N, C-alpha and C positions, 0 to 999 in steps of 0.2 A: 510241429506242423507249420506254425507261423514262421519259424526260422527258415524252414525249407522253402516256403513260398517266397520269402524275402530274397533268399539266395537265387531262386529261379528268376525273380524279377531282375536282379542285378546281372545275372548271366545274360538274359535277353537284352538288357540295356547295354551291356558290354559289346555284344555283337553289333548292335545298331551304331554305337559310337566308336568302334575300333578304328575306322578310317580317320575320323576326326582326331582321335587320340594320337595315332601315329604321326599325323600331319603336324599336330601341335608340339609333340614331344621330340619328334625326330628319331628317337629310339627309346627303348625301355630305360627308365630313369634309375638305373642301378647305382648303388653307392660307389663313389669314386674317391680316389685320393684327393684330399682337399688342397694339395699342393700342385701347382702347375707353373713350372719355371719360377719358383719362389713366391708365386702369387697364390693366395688362398682362393679356391674355386669351389662353388657349390651350386646345386640346382634348386629351383623353387617353382612352385605353382601358385599363381595368384589370379585374381579376377580383375577385369576392367569394365567400366561402364561408359567410357568415352566412345566416340564414333569408331576409332581405330585403336588397337593396342599400342602401348609405348614401343618405340623402335629401339633396337639394340644400340644405335648410335646416338640416342637421346643425350643431350648435353648434360643433363642432371645425372643420368646413369654413369656417364663417363667420369663426372666429378666424384661421385660416390666411390667408384671403383679405384680411382686414383688416390682418394683420401684414405681409403681403408685397405689399399693394396689387395683388392679382391676382384675376382671375376664372377659376376652374377649371371647365371644362365636361367632366365625366367621363362616359363611357359605361361603366357597370358591367355585366359579363357574368358569369354563373354559372361558377364554377371548373370544373364538369363539362363545360361546352361551350366553355371558353375557347380551347384550342389550335385547335379547328376554326374558331372565329371569327377567330383571328389568321391562319390560312391563307387563309381566304376574303378577308379584308381585304387581304392582300398580293397575292393573285391578281387581285383586282378593282381594286387601287390605290386603295381606299377607306380612306385612312389618316389617323389623327389626327396631331397634332404630337408627341405623346408616346405611345409604344406600349410597354406592359409585355409583356415576353416571358417566358413561364414555361418552355417547353421550349426552352432555349437551344441545344441540340445537335441539334435536328431538321434534316433535310436541307433543308427549305424555308427555315429561318432562316439556316443556313450559306450556302446559295446566294444568299439575299438580301444577306447581308453581303458576300460575294465579288463580287456584281454591282454594288456601290456604292449600294445602295438606302438605306443609313443612313449618317449622319455618323460618321466615326471621331473619337471624343472623347478618346482616351487622352492626346494632347498638351495638352489643355485643363485636365485635372483639377488640375494643380499650381497653377493660377491662382486657385483657390477655397479659402479657409482651412479650411472645414469638410469639404468633399469630400476635400481633400488630407490631412486628419487621419483621416477615417473610411472612405474608399473607395480606399485605396492599398495594401492588403495585397498583397504581391508574389505570393504563391501564388494568391490569389483572382483577381487580374488575369490570371495565366497561365491559370487554369481557364476564364475566360470569353472569352479571346482566340481569334481565328480568324486563322491565319497570322501570329501575333505582333502582331495589331492589336486594339485594344480599341474596340468599337462601342457599348458600353452602360455605364450607371451601375448597378453591381450592388447588389442589396438585401442587405446584409450579414446573415449568420446566423452563429451561433456555430460555430467550427471543431470544437469538441469538446463536443458536447451530449448524447451518448448515455450511459445509465447504467442502474442497477437501482433500481426502486422497490419497497418492501416494507412489510409490516405490522410496525412496530416493537413494537406491543403484543403481537403473537404471539411475537416473539423474547423479549420480557420474560416472557411466560407460560411459555415453555419453558426459560428460564434460559440462552439462547444469546447469543453476541456477534455483532455485525455481521460478515459475511464479509470476509476479507482475502485468501484464496487460493481456487483453483479447488476444492480439497477442501472448504474451508469452505462455499463456495457450494452444492456438491452436498449437504452435510449439512443445510444450512438448508432447501433445497428438499424434501429427504426428510422432515425433521421437520415441515414445514408440511403435508405430505400425510398422514403416518402417526401423528403424536403428539398429535392433538387440540389444535391450537394455540389454538382459540377456546374451549376448555374447556366444550363443550356436551355432552360424553359421546357424540358421534356421529362416525362415520368418514365425514365429508361434505365434506372439503376436498381440494384438491390443491395442490402446492407452487408450480408455475409455470403461468401461463396465457399461451398463445401465440396468435398469429393468422397467417393466411396473408398472404404478400406476393407478389402476382402482377402487379407493376408492369412497368415497361419494362426496358431493358437493364441497369439497375443493381439490379434486385430480387434477393432472395436466397432466395425460396421461403417463408420465414417471418421475421417482423419482427425477432426478437431474434437471428438467426443472426450478424449482423456483430458484435454485442456479444460473444458467446461466442467467435467466431473470433478477435477481437482479443486476448482473454485468452490464447488458445493461441499467439499470436504469428503468426497468418496475415497475409499481405499484404492491403492494402486494395484488393480486386478484382484488382489486377495488381501484379507485382513486376518488378524488373529484376535478373536474375541473370547475371553474366558477360557483360553487355552485351545480353542477350536478354530480351525481354518474356515473362513467364510468368504465366498466369492463376491466380487463387487456387485454382480447382478442381483444379489439377495439383500442389498442394503437400501435404506430409504434415500440415501444421498444419490445413488444411481438413478432412482426413480425421479428425483427432483431435477437432475441434469437432463433426463430424457424429456420431462415436461417443459423445460426451458426451450429445448430444440423444437418440441412439438408446437409451442406457441409461435416460434419464429416461422415455422412451416405454414401453420394455419393463417398467419397474417401476411404471408408471402413476402417476408423480409429476407428469405434465404432462397437460393436457386431451387426451384421445384424439382429439378432432375438430379439432385445431389447424389441419389443412390446409384446413378449410372454415369456420373461425371468422373473422369480420370484426373489424376493430379496435374497432368500437363494442360488439360482443358481448364481446370480450376485456375491455374496460374495465368493462363492466357486471358481469361475473363477479367482478372485483376489488372493485368497489364493494359488491357484495352479500355479500362475505365468503366466496365460494366458493374463492378462491385467495389466496395470500399474497404473490405476487411477479409482476412483469412487467418486461420490458426495454423501456424507452421513453426519451423525452427527459427530461433532468433537471428541466426546468421543470414536468413533470407533477406534481411534489410539491406544487405550488400548486393547479392546476386539479383534479387528481385528489384531492388532499387535501380540497378543498372538497366535492366530490361524495361522497367517502367519509364525511365528517362528517354529511352529510344522512341517509345510511342508518344510520350508527352513530356517534352523537356522542362515544362513548368511544374510538373507533378512533384509533390513532396511525400516522402514515406517516413514512417517512424514505427517504433515498437514499444509495447508494454508487456510485462510478464506477471506483475503482482496485482491481483484483484482480491479485494476484501470479500470474504464469504462468511457463512455461518460459523466456521471454525478458524476464522482469521485468514491469513495469507498462506497458501500452500501450492506447490506445484508437484507434479509427478516426477520422480527420478527415473531416468533411463537405466538400463543395465550397466551403463558406464563403459561399454565397449562395443566395438563393431567388428566382430570376428577375432580370431587369434591365430598365432603361428605355432604349429606343432612340429615335432622332430621325430620322424619315424625311425624306429630301431633297425629296420631292415636296411636303411641307407645311411644312417648316422650310427656307425658301428662301434664307436668308443666314446668314453667320457671326454677324452681330450678333444675329439672332433666336435662334440656337443658344446664344449666350452669355447671353442673357436667361433662357432656360430653365434652363441650368446654374446661373445665379444664384438662381433660385427654389429648386432642389433644395439648393443650398448653404445658403440661409437657413432652410429648414425643418428643418435639423439643427444649428442653433446652440444654445447653451446654453438659451436661453429656450424654444425650441420642443421640445427634448428633454424639458424639464420637463413641457410640455403633453402630449407623447406618452405620458409615464409616468403622469401623474396626471389629466389632463383639465383641466376648468375649475373654479376655486375657487368653492364655493357651489353648484355643479351636480353635480360628480362627487366632489369631496373638500373637506375642511375642514382647517384647521391646529389642532393642539392647543395646550395651554399651553406645550409645549416648542418650538413653532414648526414641528414636523414634520407633513407632510401625511398624511392618512389617507383612503382611499376610503370614502365614506359612502353612495353609491348604486351598488351592484354592477350592478344591472340597467341603469341608464343608462350606466354605464361600458362594459358588455359590448355594448350596442346602438349607442353613439355613438362611443366612443373606439377600442375594439379593432378593428372592421372597417376603420378608417381607417389602421391601422398598415401597410396595403398601400402607403402613399404615401412615407414617409421611406426613405432608403437605408441609414440606420444602424439596427442592431438594438438596441432599447432593453433587451432582455433582458440585455445586458452591462453596463448601467449599475448601479452600486452606489448605493443611496439609503438613508440611515439610517432613514427612515420606513417602508421596505418590511418591516422586521422580520427577525429572525434566519433563519427558514426560507427566506424569499424570497431574501435575499442569499446564502444558503448555495449554492443552485444556480448563482447568477451567479458566485460565487467559484470553484466547482468548474470551471465551463466555462472560465474564464480560466486557471486553473492547469493544467488538463489540456491546454492547447495545447502545453505542453512535451513531452508524451508522445504527441501525436496523430500517427498515421501517415497520410500522404497517399497518394492514388492517383497514382503517377508518370506515368500516361498520360492523366490527366484533361485536360490542356491540348492533347493531340494528337488530330487528327481522322483516324481511319481510315475511308475510304469504305465499307469492308466493314462496320464497326461501325454506321455511319449507316444503311446499307441493310438489314443483316441482324441487327443487335445484339439487338433484342428477340426475334426468332425463335430465334436461337442460344442466348440466355440461358435461354429456356424449357426447352431440353433439359437444362441443368444444374439449374435449380430443380426441375423435375419429378423428376429423378434423385435430388436431395438429399432431397426429401420421401419418396420411395419407400425410400431407404436408411434414413432415420430410422424409418420405419414397418415396416421389416423385409422388404419385398417385393423389395429388391435387396441383394445382398451387396457386398463391396468390389470383387470382380471385375466384378460387374454394373455398379456405378457407373463403374468405369474404362472399360468398354465404351461407356457413354454419353458419356464424355469423348472417346473416340475418334470417336464419331459427330459430336460437336460440332466436332472438329478437321477431319473430312473434309468437313463441310458449310459450311465457311467459317472455322472457328476458326483453322486453320493460317495462313490468309491474314491474319486479324486479328493473329496473333502476328508475322507478317512485316511487316505495316504498322507496328505499334507499335515493333518493333525498329528499323526503318529511320528512322522519324520521331524516335524518342528519340535515336538516334545523330546525326541531322542537327541536332537542337536542341542537343545537348551541344557541338557544334562552334562554335555561335554565341558 
């Protein structure tokens, strides 16, 4: 009955989006011969989050096509509508030869993989020199796998990318050192809120600016919570204790992290409207000098630093990521990927065609292409100085033409160290790499609990709502634990059982 309801939903959604689908695709994306005048040609569907989709005459696309002797026909879909469009495409069998999957653990994608809709590509990756170098992280392959099979080329992202961004000039004004312990962190946040860090003689700043996180099954209620929880030694969403799966919400470390946030809220060291603050507003307050710290990705030191300089040319920004806690230094590992490319059997009709497509993805992450993804085209986006090192010369062209197309390569250029990038730029890259040694993974990430697939987002909302209420003081510790019991009774216990059994089964392999 659930399957029937799901099909009815997709059918309705298909009717609504048919016009948009036809407009975007031009025609039904049936498999075509990959050869067009001696040039390899294929169709792809991908998402974009820039203001406008990349244009077909984009200079980077032209360079890729020339370098690989390929014609790429991409249907670009706004990120906000992408998952719905993928579901419609799967339900209607209107599929390109390469489909980027963003929500890799949705029920529709898992069912499609199990039904044999996509090629299993795991056994092929070793045959490609660059894919085998950049797309074979064992943990990430486990994370994207379904029933121990790999159906997609994952788009690599740093495993350890979270950290703390702060106003270094405020620290200097106050004569404080960068935080190294949890107590240091609290003291810096307090000083940023109460000790006039910008020296304007007014009490008009707060220490930490936070934003709400109301995403899916992995959301935490507020964006920085995982960062703080990792400092307190909490597990990454789930833990395995004595062979049993234990959710983070049932650990004492989770409670200590919530108490830390509650203290910040009670003392008004954090924005009081954090539960309704969107990420763009959070960043805006940081740029405007209303707050001295936020928890975000380490590469924000570049993008955020540029925006901060626009508002205040004298401002200085810096990052830290290692904070000493009860269990030493640890950070939470990401899944290690941001979506993946799959190859539908309906449009990729032979192994030979699949190998050509894999060959394309292998070639666009060779050394020469990684240089292009990093810098763009010489004379258009960058020039080389007397020392021979490249330097971006047209930030607008780079942002419009190069950055949006970083949706295409499978390797994350943020991990590449380039001398020409400068000290600050390479600092975050080095941090990301070094922090892999202390990154704590989610042990159940590779496991598929049907309960989590069907109810995960709904169940997680019970915990995230309770966490926010605890921080704001409308729930005490007993009240929070009652919400955890509610989570357990409405499906959480079944998730615990699922993951415990699946983990034990995996351990025996």
